Structure formats: structure tokens, C-alpha cells
C-alpha positions as CSV (number, residue, x, y, z in Angstrom):
1,P,11.8,45.6,-33.9
2,P,13.5,42.4,-33.3
3,R,12.8,40.5,-30.3
4,L,15.4,41.1,-27.6
5,D,16.7,38.4,-25.2
6,L,17.4,40.2,-22.1
7,H,18.6,37.1,-20.2
8,G,21.0,36.3,-23.2
9,R,22.3,39.8,-23.3
10,L,23.0,39.9,-19.6
11,K,24.7,36.5,-19.6
12,K,26.9,37.2,-22.6
13,H,29.7,39.3,-21.2
14,A,31.5,39.9,-18.0
15,F,31.7,43.4,-16.6
16,E,33.5,45.0,-13.4
17,H,30.7,47.9,-12.9
18,A,27.0,48.0,-13.0
19,L,24.6,51.0,-12.5
20,I,21.0,50.0,-12.4
21,T,17.8,52.1,-12.0
22,T,14.4,50.5,-11.5
23,Y,11.0,51.2,-10.0
24,N,10.3,47.5,-8.7
25,F,13.1,45.3,-7.6
26,G,12.9,41.6,-7.2
27,A,15.4,41.1,-4.5
28,R,15.3,37.4,-4.3
29,F,15.3,37.2,-8.2
30,F,18.5,39.5,-8.1
31,E,20.1,37.7,-5.4
32,D,19.4,34.1,-6.0
33,Y,19.3,34.1,-9.8
34,A,20.9,37.3,-11.5
35,L,24.0,37.5,-9.4
36,E,24.5,33.6,-10.0
37,N,23.6,33.2,-13.7
38,F,24.0,36.5,-15.4
39,K,27.9,36.6,-16.4
40,S,27.5,40.4,-16.4
41,L,27.0,40.5,-12.5
42,Q,28.7,37.1,-11.4
43,D,32.1,38.6,-10.7
44,N,31.1,42.3,-10.7
45,G,32.5,43.9,-7.6
46,N,30.8,47.3,-8.2
47,I,27.1,47.3,-8.5
48,S,24.6,50.0,-7.6
49,V,20.8,49.6,-7.8
50,L,18.7,52.7,-7.4
51,L,14.9,52.2,-6.8
52,D,11.9,54.1,-5.9
53,E,11.7,55.0,-2.1
54,G,8.0,53.7,-1.8
55,E,9.1,50.3,-3.3
56,Y,12.1,50.2,-1.0
57,Q,10.0,50.5,2.0
58,D,7.3,48.0,0.8
59,L,10.3,45.6,0.3
60,L,11.5,46.1,3.9
61,K,7.8,45.7,5.0
62,A,7.4,42.6,3.2
63,A,10.8,41.2,4.5
64,G,9.3,41.9,8.2
65,E,6.4,39.5,7.5
66,N,8.5,37.0,5.7
67,A,12.2,36.8,6.4
68,E,13.0,34.7,3.3
69,S,12.2,37.9,1.1
70,F,14.7,40.1,2.8
71,P,17.5,41.2,0.6
72,K,20.2,39.7,2.5
73,Q,23.3,40.8,0.3
74,A,22.2,44.4,-0.1
75,N,24.9,46.9,0.8
76,L,27.2,44.0,1.2
77,R,27.4,42.3,-2.3
78,Y,25.7,45.4,-4.1
79,L,24.5,48.8,-3.0
80,L,20.8,49.3,-2.7
81,H,19.9,52.9,-2.7
82,P,16.3,54.3,-2.5
83,I,15.4,57.5,-4.4
84,R,12.3,59.5,-3.0
85,V,10.6,61.9,-5.5
86,P,7.1,63.7,-5.2
87,G,5.6,61.0,-7.6
88,V,7.6,57.7,-8.4
89,F,10.9,57.2,-9.5
90,H,10.4,55.2,-12.7
91,P,13.3,55.0,-15.0
92,K,14.8,51.7,-16.1
93,V,18.4,52.2,-17.2
94,F,21.1,49.4,-17.0
95,L,24.8,50.5,-17.6
96,L,27.3,47.9,-17.6
97,A,30.8,48.5,-18.0
98,G,34.5,47.0,-18.2
99,K,37.8,48.2,-19.1
100,R,37.1,47.9,-23.0
101,R,33.4,46.9,-23.1
102,G,30.0,48.3,-22.3
103,L,26.4,47.2,-22.4
104,L,23.7,49.9,-22.0
105,L,19.9,48.9,-21.8
106,I,17.2,51.4,-21.6
107,G,13.5,50.8,-21.6
108,S,10.5,49.8,-19.6
109,A,11.8,46.6,-18.0
110,N,12.0,46.7,-14.2
111,F,14.8,44.4,-12.7
112,T,12.4,41.8,-11.6
113,Q,11.9,38.3,-12.8
114,D,8.8,39.3,-14.9
115,G,10.4,42.4,-16.1
116,L,13.4,40.6,-17.7
117,G,11.4,37.5,-18.6
118,S,7.7,37.0,-19.2
119,N,6.4,40.7,-19.4
120,A,5.9,42.7,-22.8
121,E,8.5,45.3,-22.6
122,L,10.2,47.9,-24.9
123,V,13.9,47.8,-24.4
124,A,16.7,49.3,-26.5
125,A,20.3,47.8,-26.3
126,F,23.5,49.5,-27.3
127,D,27.0,48.0,-27.2
128,F,30.6,49.5,-27.0
129,E,33.8,47.7,-27.5
130,E,36.9,50.1,-27.7
131,E,38.5,50.4,-31.1
132,K,35.9,48.2,-32.6
133,N,32.4,49.6,-31.9
134,E,32.6,53.0,-30.4
135,S,29.7,54.6,-32.2
136,S,27.3,54.6,-29.2
137,L,29.6,56.1,-26.9
138,P,27.6,59.7,-26.4
139,L,24.8,57.7,-25.3
140,F,26.7,55.7,-22.6
141,Q,28.1,59.2,-21.5
142,S,24.7,60.6,-21.2
143,A,23.6,57.7,-19.1
144,L,26.7,58.3,-16.9
145,R,25.7,62.0,-16.4
146,F,22.2,60.8,-15.5
147,F,23.5,58.6,-12.7
148,E,25.9,61.4,-11.7
149,Q,23.0,63.7,-11.4
150,L,21.0,61.2,-9.2
151,A,24.0,61.1,-7.0
152,E,23.9,64.7,-6.6
153,C,20.1,64.9,-5.9
154,W,20.1,62.0,-3.5
155,P,23.6,61.8,-2.2
156,A,25.0,58.7,-0.4
157,E,28.8,58.1,0.5
158,Q,28.9,54.8,-1.0
159,L,27.0,55.7,-4.2
160,H,29.7,58.4,-4.7
161,S,32.4,56.1,-4.1
162,N,31.0,53.7,-6.7
163,L,30.7,56.3,-9.4
164,N,34.2,57.4,-8.7
165,T,35.5,53.9,-9.0
166,L,33.8,53.2,-12.3
167,V,35.0,56.5,-13.9
168,A,38.7,55.9,-12.6
169,E,38.6,52.1,-13.8
170,V,36.6,52.8,-17.1
171,P,38.7,55.5,-19.1
172,W,36.8,55.1,-22.1
173,L,33.7,56.5,-20.7
174,S,35.5,59.9,-20.4
175,K,37.2,60.0,-23.7
176,A,36.0,62.2,-26.8
177,A,33.3,60.6,-29.0
178,P,34.8,59.2,-32.3
179,D,33.8,60.7,-35.7
180,S,32.2,57.3,-36.2
181,A,29.4,58.1,-33.5
182,K,26.0,57.7,-35.0
183,S,24.3,61.1,-36.1
184,D,21.0,59.2,-35.6
185,L,21.7,58.1,-32.2
186,P,18.9,58.6,-29.8
187,V,19.0,61.3,-27.0
188,L,18.7,60.3,-23.5
189,L,16.3,62.8,-21.8
190,S,15.3,63.1,-18.2
191,N,13.1,65.5,-16.1
192,L,15.5,65.9,-13.3
193,E,16.1,69.6,-14.1
194,R,13.4,70.5,-16.8
195,P,10.0,69.0,-17.9
196,L,10.4,66.3,-20.7
197,W,7.6,67.9,-22.6
198,D,9.7,71.3,-23.0
199,Q,12.8,69.2,-24.1
200,L,10.8,67.3,-26.7
201,V,9.2,70.3,-28.1
202,E,12.4,72.4,-28.6
203,R,13.8,69.4,-30.6
204,L,10.9,69.4,-33.2
205,P,12.0,70.7,-36.6
206,G,8.6,72.2,-36.9
207,P,4.9,72.1,-35.8
208,A,3.8,68.6,-35.0
209,S,0.5,67.3,-36.4
210,H,0.2,64.0,-34.6
211,I,1.9,62.6,-31.5
212,S,2.1,58.8,-30.8
213,V,2.7,57.7,-27.2
214,L,3.3,54.2,-25.9
215,S,2.7,53.9,-22.2
216,R,1.4,51.4,-19.7
217,F,-0.2,54.4,-17.8
218,F,-1.9,57.6,-19.1
219,D,-2.8,60.7,-17.2
220,A,-5.7,62.8,-18.7
221,Q,-4.2,65.9,-17.4
């Protein structure tokens, strides 16, 4: 696959709404660099960052030891919302939306300096532009449903408010998918309600002889 410049994609267009899930979160990188240099976030007034509860607590602990690392703009300039799960909260989905345009990034990159810059990551990028490029709309809608499910499972008044504002101000996210929607569009799966494995197996056209997995971590069980 072609090399993807994540910084370039996040600097290219302005958006009014952003929903971000991440495991690690680089607070200083986000506040001092991303909000200042990424056009997608500079004037964005509705940003929600959902991260792993354990990482959130580590962030607060580190801030207690070094005040400079404290996320000073959290819950002022953007919402920082922890998610507690039995294991770890590990998805990396970045949904950015405006009145006529959207950008969706899904992959392995955390919203950190290393994740968006120097690490070897696997990320897919999808664009939407009303009346010009609408073929990826179903995937944007699946991503929105994923965030809505997260808000139902781990509710917070501000998160619900941010989601409601996005839906109200971005009407294209709610419209029917066009006939031009890609038939080979990837399917976004989550294990919020059912195991991923079961969902993968039921989509197979027949018995599988080989399975290839690309992952940083591997559980022998």
C-alpha cells in the first residue's frame, strides 16, 4: 500500500467536529502541536477524545509528578473521556466532519507524536465530499454508530452533547447511501456486543484454509 502522510492529511482541510479513539494519548503533543498545526483541529469547536481508563489514570499520575505534562486544555478546548473495559480500550478511529466534507482514519496509530509520526503503523484513510465523492458514506456512518455505542456504554453528558451537535450540524452523515457507494468497501467491526471472531467467521463465503494476522501483540490462547 502507498505510504500515508498522517500529518499531511490532518493539515489539509478544516473541520468543525472530531471524534477520536486512542489507547495512548500524547496530551502535550495534542495541545501544543496538533491543535496549533493541524488545520482539521485548529478552529474545530467540537472535539471528543476517548481513551483507555488505565492510560488516563497514568496521564493524571504523571501530571502529579510533573505539572508541565498536565492536559491543561482537557474539558475546556476538547473533551477527554476515559473508557474502562476488562482488558484495554484499544481502537484507533479518527472521524472528522464538516458541513460538506469528512475524513475517516482507521488503523493502529495512537494519537501521539510517535503514532502519527515515527512508528510503523497500518492506517486506512477515507474521504467524503458531498455531491463529489460520497462512495465511502456507509463507512462513515458505521464509524458514527460505533461512537454512539461507546456513548451508550460509557455515558457522559458532554459526550452525548458533542455527538448530538455533530449529528445536527452534519446532515450528510444521516442521509441514505448513494448508488455509487463502493460494493467492496471495508466493513467496520467492533467487539462491543459480539466477539470479533464470530463476526469474521459468519462473513466467510466458505471454509478458510489459511488465516493471516498482522498484529503487534499475540495471545497464544
